[in-house]
C-alpha positions as CSV (number, residue, x, y, z in Angstrom):
1,M,16.7,24.3,-6.0
2,I,14.0,22.0,-7.4
3,R,13.8,20.1,-4.0
4,K,13.4,23.5,-2.2
5,I,10.6,24.5,-4.5
6,N,8.8,21.2,-4.1
7,K,9.1,21.4,-0.4
8,F,7.6,24.9,-0.4
9,I,4.7,23.8,-2.6
10,V,3.9,20.8,-0.4
11,R,3.3,23.2,2.5
12,T,1.0,25.6,0.6
13,P,-2.5,25.3,-1.0
14,L,-0.8,24.8,-4.3
15,H,0.0,21.2,-3.2
16,K,-3.5,19.9,-3.9
17,T,-3.7,21.8,-7.3
18,T,-0.3,20.4,-8.4
19,I,-1.3,16.8,-7.5
20,Q,-4.6,17.1,-9.4
21,L,-2.9,18.6,-12.5
22,K,-0.4,15.7,-12.6
23,A,-3.2,13.2,-12.2
24,K,-5.1,14.6,-15.1
25,K,-2.1,14.4,-17.3
26,I,-1.6,10.7,-16.3
27,W,-5.3,9.9,-16.9
28,K,-5.2,11.5,-20.4
29,A,-2.2,9.4,-21.3
30,F,-3.7,6.3,-19.9
31,S,-6.9,6.8,-22.0
32,K,-4.9,5.9,-25.0
33,E,-3.6,2.7,-23.5
34,N,-4.8,-0.7,-24.7
35,R,-7.5,-2.2,-22.5
36,K,-6.3,-5.7,-23.5
37,I,-3.5,-7.5,-21.6
38,L,-0.2,-7.1,-23.4
39,D,1.6,-10.0,-21.7
40,H,2.6,-8.0,-18.7
41,R,2.6,-10.2,-15.6
42,T,3.3,-7.8,-12.7
43,I,3.6,-9.3,-9.2
44,Y,1.8,-7.2,-6.7
45,S,2.6,-6.8,-3.0
46,I,-0.8,-5.8,-1.7
47,S,-0.4,-5.4,2.0
48,P,-1.6,-2.1,3.6
49,Y,0.8,0.8,4.2
50,K,3.5,0.3,6.8
51,T,4.1,-3.4,6.3
52,G,7.5,-3.2,4.6
53,T,6.3,-2.3,1.1
54,T,9.1,0.3,0.7
55,F,11.8,-2.2,1.5
56,L,10.4,-4.9,-0.8
57,A,10.1,-2.7,-3.8
58,G,13.6,-1.3,-3.3
59,C,15.2,-4.7,-3.4
60,F,15.1,-4.7,-7.2
61,D,16.1,-2.1,-9.9
62,Y,13.7,0.9,-10.2
63,G,13.0,0.2,-13.8
64,I,11.2,-3.1,-13.0
65,S,10.1,-2.6,-9.4
66,K,8.3,0.4,-7.9
67,H,6.8,1.5,-4.6
68,E,3.4,3.2,-5.0
69,P,3.9,4.5,-8.6
70,I,1.4,7.3,-9.7
71,H,-0.1,7.0,-6.3
72,Y,-2.7,9.8,-6.2
73,A,-3.9,9.2,-9.8
74,S,-4.3,5.5,-9.1
75,V,-6.3,5.8,-5.9
76,K,-8.7,8.3,-7.5
77,K,-9.3,6.3,-10.6
78,M,-9.6,2.9,-8.9
79,E,-12.8,4.2,-7.2
80,E,-14.3,5.3,-10.5
81,D,-13.4,2.6,-13.0
82,F,-11.4,-0.2,-11.4
83,D,-11.5,-2.7,-14.3
84,G,-10.6,-0.3,-17.1
85,Y,-8.0,1.6,-15.2
86,F,-6.3,-1.5,-13.8
87,I,-5.5,-2.9,-17.3
88,R,-4.4,0.4,-18.7
89,R,-2.2,1.0,-15.6
90,L,-0.7,-2.5,-15.8
91,N,0.1,-2.0,-19.5
92,S,1.6,1.5,-19.1
93,L,3.8,0.8,-16.1
94,N,4.9,-2.6,-17.3
95,L,6.6,-3.6,-14.1
96,K,7.8,-7.0,-12.8
97,L,7.0,-6.0,-9.2
98,E,4.8,-3.3,-7.6
99,S,4.5,-2.8,-3.9
100,S,1.6,-0.4,-3.0
101,G,-0.5,-0.2,0.1
102,F,-3.7,0.9,-1.6
103,W,-4.2,-2.5,-3.2
104,S,-5.3,-3.7,0.2
105,A,-8.6,-2.0,-0.4
106,Y,-9.3,-3.9,-3.7
107,V,-8.6,-7.6,-2.9
108,D,-12.2,-8.5,-3.9
109,K,-11.9,-6.8,-7.3
110,L,-8.4,-8.3,-8.0
111,A,-9.7,-11.8,-7.2
112,N,-12.5,-11.4,-9.7
113,H,-10.8,-9.3,-12.4
114,P,-10.3,-11.3,-15.7
115,I,-6.6,-10.4,-15.6
116,G,-6.0,-9.8,-11.9
117,K,-7.4,-13.2,-10.8
118,D,-4.4,-15.0,-12.5
119,L,-1.6,-12.8,-11.3
120,T,0.7,-13.5,-8.4
121,Y,0.4,-11.6,-5.1
122,I,2.5,-11.1,-2.0
123,C,0.9,-10.5,1.4
124,I,3.4,-9.2,3.9
125,L,2.3,-10.2,7.5
126,R,2.6,-8.0,10.5
127,K,0.8,-8.4,13.8
128,P,-2.1,-5.9,14.2
129,S,-0.6,-4.3,17.4
130,S,2.7,-3.5,15.6
131,W,0.9,-2.4,12.4
132,V,-1.5,0.0,14.2
133,T,1.4,1.5,16.2
134,S,3.5,2.0,13.1
135,V,0.7,3.6,11.1
136,V,-0.4,6.1,13.8
137,N,3.2,7.2,14.5
138,H,3.8,7.6,10.8
139,W,1.0,10.2,10.7
140,Y,2.6,12.0,13.6
141,Q,5.6,12.5,11.4
142,I,3.6,13.6,8.4
143,K,1.8,16.3,10.5
144,R,5.2,17.6,11.7
145,Y,6.3,18.0,8.1
146,R,3.4,20.5,7.6
147,Q,2.1,18.9,4.4
148,N,-0.9,21.0,3.2
149,Y,-3.0,18.4,1.5
150,F,-3.3,15.0,3.3
151,W,-4.7,13.3,0.3
152,T,-3.9,9.7,1.5
153,N,-5.9,10.5,4.6
154,E,-8.8,11.8,2.6
155,L,-8.9,9.2,-0.2
156,F,-7.8,6.1,1.6
157,W,-8.1,6.3,5.4
158,K,-11.3,8.4,5.5
159,N,-13.1,7.1,2.4
160,I,-12.1,3.5,2.6
161,V,-11.1,2.6,6.1
162,G,-13.4,5.2,7.7
163,V,-10.8,6.9,10.0
164,D,-9.2,10.3,10.2
165,L,-5.5,9.8,11.0
166,S,-4.4,13.3,10.3
167,N,-6.1,14.5,13.5
168,F,-5.6,11.4,15.6
169,Y,-3.5,13.1,18.3
170,E,-6.1,15.9,18.7
171,Y,-8.9,13.5,19.4
172,P,-9.9,12.4,23.0
173,R,-8.9,8.9,24.1
174,E,-12.4,7.4,23.4
175,K,-12.3,8.7,19.8
176,Q,-8.7,7.3,19.4
177,Q,-9.9,3.9,20.6
178,D,-12.7,3.9,18.0
179,I,-10.2,4.7,15.2
180,V,-7.9,1.9,16.3
181,K,-10.8,-0.6,16.3
182,K,-11.8,0.4,12.8
183,M,-8.2,0.0,11.7
184,V,-7.9,-3.4,13.2
185,D,-11.3,-4.5,11.6
186,F,-10.0,-3.3,8.2
187,Y,-6.7,-5.1,8.7
188,M,-8.2,-8.4,9.7
189,S,-10.8,-8.2,6.9
190,F,-8.1,-7.5,4.3
191,T,-6.1,-10.5,5.5
192,E,-9.1,-12.8,5.4
193,K,-10.0,-11.6,1.9
194,T,-6.6,-12.6,0.5
195,G,-7.8,-16.2,0.8
196,Q,-9.8,-15.4,-2.4
197,L,-6.6,-15.0,-4.4
198,K,-5.4,-18.1,-6.4
199,H,-1.7,-17.3,-6.3
200,V,-0.6,-15.6,-3.1
201,H,2.6,-15.8,-1.0
202,Y,2.4,-15.0,2.7
203,V,5.6,-13.6,4.1
204,W,6.2,-12.3,7.7
205,I,7.7,-8.8,7.7
206,K,10.8,-10.0,9.5
207,E,11.3,-12.8,7.0
208,M,11.2,-10.7,3.8
209,T,14.9,-11.1,3.1
210,D,14.6,-14.9,3.3
211,F,11.8,-14.7,0.8
212,L,13.9,-12.8,-1.8
213,P,15.3,-16.0,-3.5
214,T,11.7,-17.2,-4.2
215,L,10.8,-13.7,-5.5
216,E,13.9,-13.7,-7.7
217,T,12.8,-17.0,-9.3
218,L,9.3,-15.6,-9.9
219,M,10.6,-12.4,-11.4
220,H,13.7,-13.9,-13.2
221,E,15.7,-11.0,-11.7
222,K,18.5,-10.6,-9.1
223,S,17.6,-8.8,-5.9
224,K,19.8,-6.1,-4.2
225,P,18.5,-5.9,-0.6
226,E,21.6,-4.0,0.5
227,K,20.5,-1.0,-1.6
228,S,16.9,-0.9,-0.2
229,K,15.7,1.0,2.8
230,Q,13.0,0.9,5.4
231,N,10.8,3.7,6.6
232,K,11.2,3.4,10.4
233,G,9.7,5.9,12.9
234,L,12.3,7.2,15.3
235,V,10.0,7.9,18.2
236,K,6.8,6.1,19.3
237,H,4.3,8.7,20.5
238,F,1.6,6.1,20.5
239,V,1.7,2.4,21.3
240,Y,-1.1,-0.1,20.8
241,E,-1.0,-3.5,22.4
242,N,-3.7,-6.3,22.1
243,K,-2.4,-9.8,22.5
244,E,-5.9,-11.3,21.8
245,V,-6.1,-9.6,18.4
246,D,-2.6,-10.6,17.6
247,N,-3.3,-14.2,18.4
248,Q,-6.4,-14.1,16.3
249,Y,-4.3,-12.8,13.4
250,V,-1.7,-15.5,13.7
251,A,-4.5,-18.2,13.8
252,L,-6.0,-16.6,10.6
253,V,-2.7,-16.6,8.8
254,E,-2.1,-20.2,9.7
255,C,-5.4,-21.2,8.2
256,L,-4.8,-19.1,5.0
257,A,-1.3,-20.6,4.6
258,K,-2.8,-24.2,4.6
259,K,-5.1,-23.5,1.6
């Protein structure tokens, strides 16, 4: 019954109101959190959406590892008060691993934050052609679900990346090409910025399972990859291919890995 009610709300104007009310409740609770570090050393997977973040977070117990926790509230507050909200959020969640795509927009801030600069990060690698294809097709599925408020599109893709993915399939080909270019520019820029981080592990998306023993050592926890899942699109309504960009990405990754 609860699932049916939630499904109904998501498809009505009540969706936006419900999300905003939940966020206000979270912000109020966080305002009481200590701004000082409380010995919590969360490892952050910071790659953009559609890079295997769901699978990685699901490889460990939910109590210590989460995928995009308090998502809307976080993206809203990060834009207003990154330093203060980052610490309070870290203290409140108290996770060993977090895997959230929105961190890809804040690499500069993480690298210079008094706490964030010393934390450990994971950058999941995926060639731009594959990434763009996956993201665009993911939004095709979201539109079919008839979600009323596309808040990730409004707050992240529009405000930060500068593209409107919710209407991608309604745009003419020239506009679609412009969107893809901006996505690739953001993706390459994000990857290059990870070089500012002191403690970062680069892992190709197809090699995440092989990386788990290293992550287990860092977290002092046992992984359970057999219980995790991947968000895979069933049908590709859009395909992007650019070998030149993919080769540039591989070369960039090789340079970063040598640092």
